[in-house]
C-alpha atoms as one frame of an Amber mdcrd trajectory, in Angstrom:
protein
 120.149 121.518 110.697 121.875 119.275 108.285 125.200 120.046 111.154 122.857
 119.450 114.081 121.666 116.408 112.596 124.943 115.127 111.432 125.800 113.422
 115.205 123.223 110.917 114.757 123.704 109.805 111.525 127.465 108.865 112.742
 126.314 106.695 115.276 124.207 104.271 113.170 125.712 104.823 109.647 128.153
 101.961 107.757 129.535 105.171 106.070 129.880 108.226 108.279 131.893 110.550
 105.658 130.045 114.134 105.011 129.426 112.792 101.544 127.219 109.959 102.401
 125.607 112.151 104.994 124.594 114.397 102.628 123.441 111.768  99.734 121.226
 110.682 102.463 120.321 113.809 103.154 119.189 114.752  99.815 117.478 111.297
  99.884 114.728 111.861 102.547 111.159 112.440 101.738 111.506 115.959 103.953
 114.487 117.366 105.663 114.437 117.705 109.002 114.160 120.700 110.652 113.979
 119.874 114.685 112.255 122.393 116.782 112.148 125.309 114.431 110.130 123.127
 111.803 107.267 125.827 112.380 108.973 128.817 111.986 108.233 128.843 108.085
 104.440 128.767 108.538 104.582 131.716 110.840 106.498 133.998 108.762 103.789
 133.182 106.357 100.830 134.833 108.857 103.139 137.468 108.933 103.156 137.729
 105.507  98.978 137.389 105.641  98.413 140.067 108.517 100.928 142.471 106.421
  98.458 141.955 103.405  95.200 142.455 105.444  96.849 145.392 106.900  97.664
 146.800 103.504  94.257 145.851 101.648  91.705 145.559 104.070  92.544 147.783
 107.353  88.981 148.044 108.865  89.306 144.284 109.225  92.074 144.543 111.323
  90.132 147.529 113.561  87.410 144.650 113.965  89.711 142.527 115.155  91.041
 144.863 117.877  87.546 146.325 118.632  86.599 142.568 118.972  89.652 141.410
 121.055  89.340 144.246 123.663  86.078 143.392 124.431  87.451 140.235 125.747
  87.886 141.855 128.885  84.190 142.851 129.854  82.767 139.880 128.157  85.330
 137.431 128.212  82.689 134.568 127.744  81.676 135.702 124.764  84.976 136.256
 123.719  85.973 132.682 124.581  83.088 131.171 122.685  83.780 132.267 119.845
  87.433 131.446 119.826  86.149 127.760 120.755  83.596 127.814 118.140  86.215
 129.162 115.203  89.130 126.725 115.914  86.718 123.766 115.910  85.368 124.622
 112.331  88.446 125.688 111.500  90.564 122.141 112.940  87.675 119.469 113.285
  86.820 119.210 109.669  90.685 119.050 108.256  91.114 116.431 110.809  88.536
 114.320 109.346  89.612 114.531 105.765  93.050 114.232 106.459  93.640 112.411
 110.292  95.126 114.660 112.974  98.703 113.333 112.014  99.283 113.339 108.434
 102.166 115.288 106.874 102.532 117.195 103.774 106.481 118.163 103.496 108.740
 119.597 100.562 112.325 119.772 101.430 112.824 122.106 104.841 108.899 122.738
 104.977 106.352 120.636 106.365 103.423 121.145 108.233 100.376 118.378 110.079
  97.314 119.123 107.425  94.940 119.177 109.921  96.291 122.659 111.360  97.208
 125.764 109.108  93.774 127.200 109.712  93.985 126.323 113.408  97.120 127.893
 113.516  96.033 131.275 111.849  92.574 131.379 113.804  95.638 131.082 117.127
  98.004 133.932 115.029  95.516 136.517 114.796  93.304 136.132 118.049  97.108
 136.649 119.771  97.712 139.796 117.120  93.953 141.099 117.993  95.095 140.982
 121.714  98.322 142.295 121.910  97.027 145.019 119.325  94.729 146.245 121.903
  97.018 146.325 125.118  99.018 143.451 126.514  98.107 145.517 129.867  94.272
 145.878 129.520  91.341 144.274 128.679  91.500 140.238 128.923  95.575 140.974
 130.527  94.557 143.140 133.315  96.323 142.266 136.369  92.322 142.080 137.950
  91.381 140.775 134.804  89.225 136.921 133.997  92.355 135.179 133.588  94.327
 136.446 136.755  91.188 136.376 139.098  90.619 132.551 137.924  94.094 131.238
 137.492  93.625 128.097 139.417  90.085 127.282 138.101  92.166 127.525 134.465
  94.746 125.201 135.688  92.426 123.008 136.219  90.474 122.736 133.461  93.707
 122.776 131.099  95.099 119.707 132.834  91.405 117.914 132.646  90.927 118.695
 129.158  94.830 117.591 128.154  93.632 114.067 130.008  90.226 114.319 128.401
  92.195 114.485 124.879  94.661 111.876 125.654  91.836 109.703 126.707  89.833
 109.961 123.549  93.132 109.934 121.274  94.394 106.694 122.706  91.052 105.053
 122.383  90.489 106.441 118.724  94.193 104.839 117.972  93.738 101.197 119.632
  89.986 101.365 118.123  90.699  98.454 115.035  90.847  99.915 111.873  88.987
 103.323 111.273  87.552 104.870 114.299  84.521 105.312 114.599  82.989 109.200
 113.097  81.575 109.774 116.611  84.634 108.881 118.398  87.088 110.916 115.597
  84.777 114.251 116.248  85.139 114.116 120.128  88.823 113.624 119.601  89.059
 116.537 117.963  86.717 118.658 119.718  88.708 117.398 122.756  92.235 118.662
 120.386  90.435 121.976 120.045  89.109 122.405 123.958  92.942 121.237 125.066
  94.616 123.839 123.250  92.411 126.595 124.290  92.780 125.730 127.472  96.129
 125.415 127.627  96.798 128.292 126.219  94.595 130.755 128.496  96.034 128.358
 131.498  99.569 129.598 130.937  98.371 133.176 130.355  96.757 132.836 133.393
  99.845 131.643 135.611 101.945 134.265 134.152  99.888 136.911 134.521  99.401
 135.658 138.469 103.294 134.659 139.237 105.353 136.474 136.807 104.502 140.020
 137.266 107.705 140.569 138.735 110.983 141.634 136.011 114.005 139.319 137.306
 117.640 140.375 136.748 118.229 136.486 135.222 115.695 136.207 132.456 116.037
 139.890 132.031 119.620 139.471 130.698 118.219 136.902 127.869 115.111 138.883
 127.041 117.244 140.865 123.958 118.505 137.738 122.529 115.960 134.933 123.428
 114.509 134.165 120.001 118.426 134.406 118.227 119.668 131.600 121.255 116.493
 129.648 120.050 117.709 129.965 116.214 121.268 128.363 116.918 120.919 126.173
 120.497 119.531 123.365 118.912 122.985 122.932 117.695 124.971 122.873 120.687
 122.672 120.776 122.497 123.251 117.886 119.659 127.206 118.483 119.501 127.540
 118.738 123.459 126.028 115.562 124.037 127.835 113.654 120.990 130.927 115.226
 122.898 129.908 113.718 126.248 128.823 110.324 125.075 131.896 108.447 126.350
 132.674 110.552 129.222 132.290 108.665 132.328 130.033 111.317 134.296 126.398
 110.284 135.828 123.270 111.472 133.410 122.948 114.543 135.894 126.602 115.951
 135.183 126.383 115.884 131.839 122.795 117.290 131.466 124.444 120.375 133.541
 127.215 120.678 131.432 124.790 120.674 128.534 122.534 123.185 129.756 125.214
 124.963 130.539 127.232 125.032 127.729 124.623 125.408 125.363 123.291 128.642
 127.074 126.949 130.386 126.831 127.395 128.973 123.268 124.370 130.277 122.068
 124.711 133.252 123.795 127.836 134.160 122.823 126.911 132.982 119.361 123.993
 135.908 119.136 126.639 138.195 120.331 128.909 137.633 117.487 125.944 137.586
 114.912 124.441 141.122 116.420 127.583 142.622 114.568 126.390 141.681 111.352
 123.353 144.453 110.916 121.312 142.511 108.423 121.439 139.528 110.839 120.764
 141.761 113.369 117.796 142.629 112.042 116.551 138.747 111.377 117.143 138.616
 115.392 115.448 141.525 116.455 118.130 144.438 116.678 117.695 146.878 119.802
 114.844 149.844 118.846 115.997 153.102 118.569 114.990 155.460 121.352 111.343
 156.701 121.058 110.193 153.744 118.981 108.070 152.365 121.440 106.498 155.747
 121.772
């Protein structure tokens, strides 16, 4: 990320040298991590899941059984998920506000959201462990049958959250407690409906495997890790070019795609690094 952020620094700094940039970087209250800021939280959740599997295996079995019931009783599952996520988010949002951050070096997070993230992490883990081809995710399940309703609810709840947030932000001083609670609850419901609307749309319209996206499937995570570097530097290289914005965008997109893919292919030559970005499984591992 320091390498990716250096072009931005050069546009405004009186002293654009690397030494000056590094001094300013170390003096920041937090280190900008770009689109990868949340990966350390995901890794912590992975450790928590592994610890639960090791020390409380019955808990995982209970989660999988409950997730499996979502196919037969989706209303109960959705209600429980909304209630649990509201209990995880609203108290912290009231205590710290939704926008407050804590950071130490490259590690940062919004103080209101760690428990909310954990709820969705373990909800996804339970649904995935039960089977992404059955239950709630079955081709004829509740999500697919009502995909249009999910889309309408998601857009409506997003609009409601935006309106309530705007009211809370424009209120002189601190908004009333009632407005804060309504705003926080609308965020919980917007997250819930948006997640399942996206899943419903994918299950309904993305069931057919396409050759081009499938070619990137193995390398998608590795490309995500390195793409920001090429996005920023290609934009910087084209600043002085007399091209239309659409042309510059096409060059940056195509160049980033090829350079990211090539970088991941090179990284795969190092076994330890290949394990991080997703090495090929031995034959029979899926079985």
